C-alpha positions as CSV (number, residue, x, y, z in Angstrom):
1,M,-96.0,15.0,15.0
2,Q,-94.2,18.5,13.7
3,N,-92.5,18.0,17.1
4,A,-91.4,14.4,16.6
5,A,-90.3,15.4,13.1
6,G,-88.3,17.9,14.3
7,S,-86.8,16.4,16.4
8,Q,-86.0,13.7,14.1
9,D,-84.1,16.4,11.8
10,A,-82.4,17.9,14.4
11,G,-80.7,14.8,15.2
12,S,-80.0,14.4,11.7
13,R,-78.5,17.7,11.6
14,R,-76.6,16.7,14.3
15,S,-75.4,13.3,13.4
16,S,-74.3,14.9,10.1
17,S,-72.4,17.7,11.8
18,N,-70.6,15.1,14.2
19,S,-69.9,12.8,11.4
20,S,-68.0,15.9,9.3
21,S,-66.3,16.7,12.2
22,S,-64.7,14.0,12.9
23,S,-63.9,13.2,8.9
24,S,-62.2,17.0,9.3
25,G,-60.4,15.9,12.9
26,A,-59.6,12.9,10.9
27,S,-57.9,14.7,8.0
28,T,-56.3,17.3,10.5
29,R,-54.3,14.2,11.9
30,L,-53.1,12.7,9.0
31,E,-51.7,16.6,7.8
32,F,-50.4,16.8,10.9
33,G,-48.6,13.5,11.4
34,S,-47.6,13.9,7.3
35,G,-45.4,17.4,8.3
36,L,-43.9,15.0,11.6
37,G,-42.7,12.4,9.3
38,A,-41.3,14.7,7.1
39,A,-40.0,16.9,9.4
40,A,-38.0,13.6,11.0
41,A,-36.9,12.4,8.0
42,A,-34.9,15.8,7.7
43,I,-31.4,14.9,8.9
44,V,-28.5,17.7,9.6
45,I,-25.0,16.4,9.9
46,G,-21.9,17.5,11.4
47,G,-23.5,19.1,14.6
48,T,-25.1,21.9,12.6
49,S,-28.7,22.9,13.6
50,A,-29.5,25.7,10.7
51,R,-30.9,24.9,7.8
52,G,-28.7,24.8,5.2
53,A,-25.3,25.5,6.8
54,L,-22.4,24.7,6.3
55,A,-19.6,22.7,8.0
56,E,-16.0,23.9,7.7
57,D,-13.2,23.4,9.1
58,T,-10.4,26.0,10.3
59,T,-7.5,25.0,8.5
60,G,-9.5,25.4,5.3
61,D,-9.3,22.1,4.1
62,A,-12.3,20.9,2.1
63,A,-15.6,20.9,3.8
64,T,-18.8,18.7,4.6
65,A,-21.6,20.4,3.6
66,V,-25.4,19.1,4.2
67,V,-28.6,20.8,3.3
68,A,-31.6,19.9,6.1
69,T,-34.8,19.9,3.8
70,A,-37.9,20.7,6.3
71,G,-41.1,18.5,5.5
72,A,-44.0,19.9,4.1
73,E,-46.3,17.1,3.0
74,G,-45.3,15.7,-0.7
75,A,-41.3,16.2,-0.3
76,A,-38.7,13.6,-1.0
77,P,-37.5,11.6,1.4
78,A,-34.3,12.5,2.5
79,A,-31.3,10.7,1.7
80,S,-29.5,8.8,3.3
81,P,-25.7,9.9,5.1
82,A,-22.8,10.1,2.8
83,A,-20.1,7.7,4.1
84,T,-17.7,9.8,5.9
85,E,-14.5,10.5,3.5
86,T,-10.9,10.0,4.3
87,K,-8.3,12.6,3.8
88,P,-5.7,11.7,1.0
89,S,-2.7,10.9,1.8
90,L,0.6,12.4,1.3
91,R,1.4,10.2,-1.5
92,E,-2.2,10.9,-3.7
93,L,-1.9,14.9,-2.8
94,G,1.3,14.3,-5.3
95,F,3.5,17.5,-3.9
96,E,6.7,19.0,-6.2
97,V,9.6,19.8,-4.4
98,P,12.0,22.1,-6.2
99,Y,15.7,19.9,-6.7
100,T,18.6,21.2,-9.2
101,G,16.1,24.0,-10.3
102,K,13.7,21.8,-11.7
103,S,10.3,20.4,-9.9
104,V,10.1,17.1,-9.0
105,P,7.1,15.0,-7.6
106,L,7.8,14.3,-3.7
107,N,6.7,10.5,-3.8
108,K,10.2,10.1,-6.0
109,F,12.2,11.1,-2.5
110,L,9.4,9.3,0.0
111,G,11.0,6.5,2.0
112,S,9.1,2.7,1.6
113,R,8.8,2.3,4.9
114,A,9.9,5.9,6.7
115,T,11.1,9.4,6.2
116,L,12.4,12.1,7.9
117,V,12.0,15.5,7.3
118,V,14.6,18.5,8.4
119,N,15.1,22.0,7.9
120,G,18.8,22.8,7.5
121,K,20.6,25.8,8.2
122,L,24.9,25.5,7.4
123,D,25.6,28.7,9.0
124,D,23.5,27.8,12.1
125,P,25.8,26.5,15.3
126,E,22.9,23.7,15.8
127,A,24.2,21.9,12.8
128,L,27.5,20.5,14.2
129,H,25.4,18.5,16.6
130,Q,22.6,17.9,13.9
131,M,24.2,16.5,11.1
132,P,26.1,13.5,12.4
133,G,23.4,12.0,13.8
134,I,21.4,12.7,10.8
135,T,23.9,11.4,8.3
136,K,24.7,8.0,10.4
137,L,20.8,7.3,10.8
138,A,20.3,7.8,7.3
139,S,23.5,5.7,5.8
140,E,22.2,2.9,8.5
141,Y,19.0,2.7,7.7
142,S,18.3,3.5,4.2
143,K,18.8,0.0,3.2
144,D,15.8,-0.6,5.6
145,G,13.8,2.3,4.0
146,L,14.3,4.9,5.7
147,N,14.7,8.5,3.6
148,V,16.3,11.8,4.8
149,L,14.7,14.3,2.8
150,L,16.5,18.2,3.8
151,F,15.3,21.7,2.9
152,P,17.3,24.8,3.5
153,T,15.9,28.0,3.6
154,D,16.6,31.9,3.3
155,Q,13.9,32.6,6.1
156,G,15.7,33.0,9.4
157,T,19.0,33.8,9.4
158,F,20.1,34.1,5.8
159,E,21.3,31.4,4.1
160,A,24.3,33.0,2.2
161,D,25.1,30.0,-1.0
162,E,23.4,29.5,-3.7
163,D,21.6,25.5,-3.9
164,R,23.8,24.0,-5.8
165,V,27.3,25.0,-3.2
166,I,24.8,24.1,-0.5
167,R,24.8,20.6,-1.4
168,I,28.3,20.3,-1.4
169,K,29.1,21.7,1.6
170,F,26.4,19.6,3.4
171,Y,28.1,17.0,1.6
172,Q,31.7,17.6,2.0
173,F,31.5,18.8,5.7
174,Y,28.8,16.1,7.3
175,G,28.8,13.1,4.2
176,F,25.5,13.8,3.5
177,G,23.5,13.8,0.1
178,Q,23.4,10.1,-1.4
179,Y,20.7,10.6,-3.7
180,P,17.6,9.6,-3.5
181,K,18.1,8.4,0.0
182,A,19.7,11.6,1.4
183,V,18.7,14.5,-0.6
184,V,19.3,18.0,-0.1
185,F,16.5,19.9,-1.9
186,D,17.1,23.7,-3.4
187,K,16.0,26.6,-0.6
188,I,12.1,26.9,0.1
189,D,9.6,28.7,2.4
190,I,8.7,27.1,5.3
191,V,7.3,29.7,7.4
192,G,4.7,32.7,6.8
193,N,2.2,33.0,4.0
194,T,4.7,32.2,0.7
195,I,5.0,28.7,3.1
196,H,5.9,25.5,0.3
197,P,2.8,23.4,0.3
198,F,4.8,20.3,1.8
199,Y,5.6,22.4,4.8
200,R,2.6,23.3,5.2
201,Y,1.3,20.0,5.2
202,L,3.6,19.0,7.6
203,C,2.8,21.7,10.0
204,R,-0.9,21.0,9.9
205,A,-0.5,17.6,10.5
206,L,1.0,17.4,13.9
207,K,1.5,20.7,15.7
208,N,4.9,20.4,18.7
209,P,4.2,19.5,22.0
210,N,4.1,23.4,23.0
211,G,0.4,23.7,20.8
212,I,2.8,25.4,17.9
213,A,1.6,24.8,13.9
214,R,4.7,26.5,12.6
215,I,8.1,25.8,12.5
216,T,9.8,27.8,14.9
217,L,13.7,26.7,14.6
218,N,15.9,25.3,12.5
219,Y,16.5,21.8,12.2
220,E,13.0,20.5,13.5
221,K,12.4,17.2,12.3
222,F,9.5,15.1,10.8
223,L,8.8,11.6,11.1
224,L,6.6,10.3,8.1
225,D,5.5,6.6,8.1
226,Q,5.1,4.7,4.6
227,D,2.1,6.3,3.5
228,G,3.7,9.9,4.5
229,K,1.5,10.3,7.8
230,V,3.4,12.5,10.5
231,V,4.0,10.8,13.6
232,R,5.8,12.4,15.4
233,R,8.0,15.7,15.3
234,Y,11.4,16.4,17.0
235,P,12.6,19.9,18.2
236,R,15.7,21.1,17.4
237,K,18.1,20.2,20.0
238,L,16.9,16.6,19.9
239,E,19.5,14.5,18.6
240,A,19.2,11.3,16.1
241,A,20.4,9.4,18.5
242,D,17.4,10.0,20.8
243,F,15.0,9.0,18.3
244,E,16.8,6.4,16.9
245,A,14.1,3.9,18.6
246,D,11.2,5.9,17.0
247,V,13.0,5.5,13.2
248,K,13.1,1.5,14.0
249,A,9.8,1.2,15.4
250,V,8.0,2.9,12.2
251,I,10.4,1.0,9.8
252,A,9.2,-2.3,11.6
253,G,5.5,-1.7,11.4
254,D,5.5,-1.2,15.2
255,P,3.8,1.3,17.6
256,L,6.4,4.3,18.5
257,P,7.8,4.3,21.9
258,A,6.4,6.0,24.8
259,E,7.4,10.1,25.1
260,N,10.0,10.1,27.4
261,R,11.4,12.7,29.2
262,D,14.1,14.2,26.8
263,Y,11.8,14.6,24.5
264,K,9.4,16.6,26.7
265,L,12.1,18.6,28.3
266,S,13.6,19.2,24.7
267,W,10.1,21.0,23.8
268,L,10.1,22.8,26.8
269,K,13.6,24.1,26.1
270,A,12.9,24.7,22.2
271,D,10.0,26.8,23.0
272,Q,11.8,29.1,25.3
273,E,14.7,29.8,22.8
274,A,12.0,30.2,20.2
275,T,11.4,33.9,21.8
276,K,15.4,34.6,22.1
277,S,17.9,32.9,19.5
278,E,18.7,34.5,16.5
279,Y,18.0,31.1,14.9
280,A,14.2,31.3,15.7
281,F,12.1,32.5,12.8
282,K,10.8,35.7,13.7
283,L,8.0,37.5,11.7
284,G,8.9,41.0,10.7
285,L,12.2,40.4,11.8
286,N,13.9,37.4,9.8
287,Y,11.1,36.7,7.4
288,Y,8.4,38.3,5.9
289,N,4.4,38.0,4.4
290,N,3.9,39.5,1.0
């Protein structure tokens, strides 16, 4: 009888132990599963796997940061990824530029369909080759929504004249200066750490085909669409007649023609000229950082 009772007690204890173990195992599985669920809910955006990392682009523009929260039991569900933010257009950035000694809104001078931006220098012999075509372009297409903006600078070879005289000479020599469609602005810095914000925007928006962002020579040109997006960049010695088809396409809202051989060759020559020309911008020689 004692053996039978002992056997029953032992069986009861084994049953109780198994039941407790089963309950503990279920609890463990539930907690482990909850941890996986919370961990799976932690999302890292922008290719960053480190928790709390900040993703920032190399140009210093506003970066997107997302903090990944690992899942302790009971953590709040992760928020859904935010929609990708689009960069503001040139018109939305609200740059100001100097004109007749005053700071004026750039938007006032952007073309309704296209804008050509040029860094000009009167004393550079290349002006004789560039300005007649640029003036003709402005004259023929201003009625269709093209504006041409020319920015002198004291950087590079020194521009001896004051702003007012520069404007007069560009008009006297080349017939360029029909306000507000063809405008010569006051001098600005276009290279180095004192670069004007508008030129910083242009250079960052589109590097030249040689892989260089900054201006290297006088009479580099930027073609912008109606929103101010830089669609093509032209080297020093490429004349207006060579990219007139691009201007017409932008005005019409059509795709740009393919880059041709002359365009590519001109940029290769510009790269060579930038290393030896007296009209190239050379840090420590004809422009300086503060």
